[in-house]
C-alpha positions as CSV (number, residue, x, y, z in Angstrom):
1,X,-13.7,9.0,-43.2
2,X,-11.2,11.8,-43.8
3,X,-9.3,13.4,-40.9
4,X,-10.0,17.2,-40.7
5,X,-6.5,18.8,-40.6
6,X,-7.7,22.4,-40.2
7,X,-8.5,22.1,-36.5
8,X,-5.2,20.2,-35.8
9,X,-3.2,22.8,-37.8
10,X,-4.8,25.6,-35.8
11,X,-3.9,24.1,-32.5
12,X,-0.4,23.4,-33.7
13,X,0.1,27.0,-34.8
14,X,-1.2,28.3,-31.4
15,X,1.1,26.0,-29.5
16,X,4.2,26.5,-31.6
17,X,5.4,29.9,-30.1
18,X,5.0,28.5,-26.6
19,X,7.0,25.4,-27.5
20,X,9.7,27.4,-29.2
21,X,10.0,29.8,-26.2
22,X,10.3,26.8,-23.9
23,X,13.1,25.3,-26.0
24,X,15.0,28.6,-26.0
25,X,14.7,29.1,-22.2
26,X,15.7,25.5,-21.4
27,X,18.8,25.7,-23.7
28,X,19.9,28.8,-21.9
29,X,19.0,27.8,-18.3
30,X,20.3,24.2,-18.4
31,X,24.1,24.1,-18.1
32,X,26.2,21.5,-19.8
33,X,26.9,18.8,-17.3
34,X,29.9,16.5,-16.9
35,X,30.4,12.9,-15.9
36,X,32.2,12.5,-12.6
37,X,33.7,9.0,-12.4
38,X,33.7,9.1,-8.5
39,X,30.0,9.7,-8.5
40,X,29.5,6.9,-11.1
41,X,31.5,4.5,-8.9
42,X,29.5,5.5,-5.8
43,X,26.2,4.9,-7.6
44,X,27.4,1.5,-8.8
45,X,28.3,0.5,-5.2
46,X,24.8,1.3,-3.9
47,X,22.7,-1.6,-2.6
48,X,19.2,-2.0,-4.0
49,X,16.5,-0.3,-1.9
50,X,16.3,3.0,0.0
51,X,18.6,4.0,2.8
52,X,19.0,7.2,4.9
53,X,21.1,8.3,7.8
54,X,22.1,11.4,9.8
55,X,25.7,11.6,10.9
56,X,26.0,12.9,14.5
57,X,29.1,14.9,13.8
58,X,27.5,17.0,11.0
59,X,24.3,18.9,10.5
60,X,23.2,17.0,7.4
61,X,21.1,14.1,6.3
62,X,22.2,11.7,3.6
63,X,19.9,9.4,1.5
64,X,20.5,6.9,-1.3
65,X,18.2,4.7,-3.4
66,X,18.7,2.2,-6.2
67,X,16.3,0.3,-8.4
68,X,17.5,-2.5,-10.8
69,X,14.9,-4.3,-12.9
70,X,14.8,-6.2,-16.2
71,X,11.7,-5.5,-18.4
72,X,10.9,-8.0,-21.1
73,X,8.3,-8.0,-23.9
74,X,6.9,-11.5,-23.7
75,X,8.6,-14.5,-22.1
76,X,11.6,-14.7,-24.3
77,X,11.3,-11.4,-26.1
78,X,13.7,-8.5,-26.2
79,X,14.4,-6.8,-22.8
80,X,16.0,-3.8,-21.3
81,X,17.7,-3.4,-18.0
82,X,16.7,-0.4,-15.9
83,X,19.3,0.8,-13.3
84,X,18.2,3.9,-11.5
85,X,20.4,5.3,-8.7
86,X,19.9,8.4,-6.5
87,X,22.2,10.1,-4.1
88,X,21.1,13.0,-2.0
89,X,22.2,15.3,0.7
90,X,20.3,17.9,2.7
91,X,22.4,20.2,4.8
92,X,21.3,22.7,7.5
93,X,23.5,25.5,8.7
94,X,22.8,28.5,10.9
95,X,24.0,31.7,9.3
């Protein structure tokens, strides 16, 4: 059975301007980042799990999370290591 390409092409032509506009907006809105070695070292030093604390001498709350897993395809198949780290700060100030 042949695949009808006309309906697929119509949907693609309708969505193409929206996708192009999204790409243009994202390229202008997202600034080029940089790698800060101090932040990299801090994320490497995190323990696995979630932690949060609120220092008494500051009006802020700090949180950190880390997840490390190895995912394999089959028992002895190829695998990848997933290392996700998150540092966060929420600060409140009266103005």
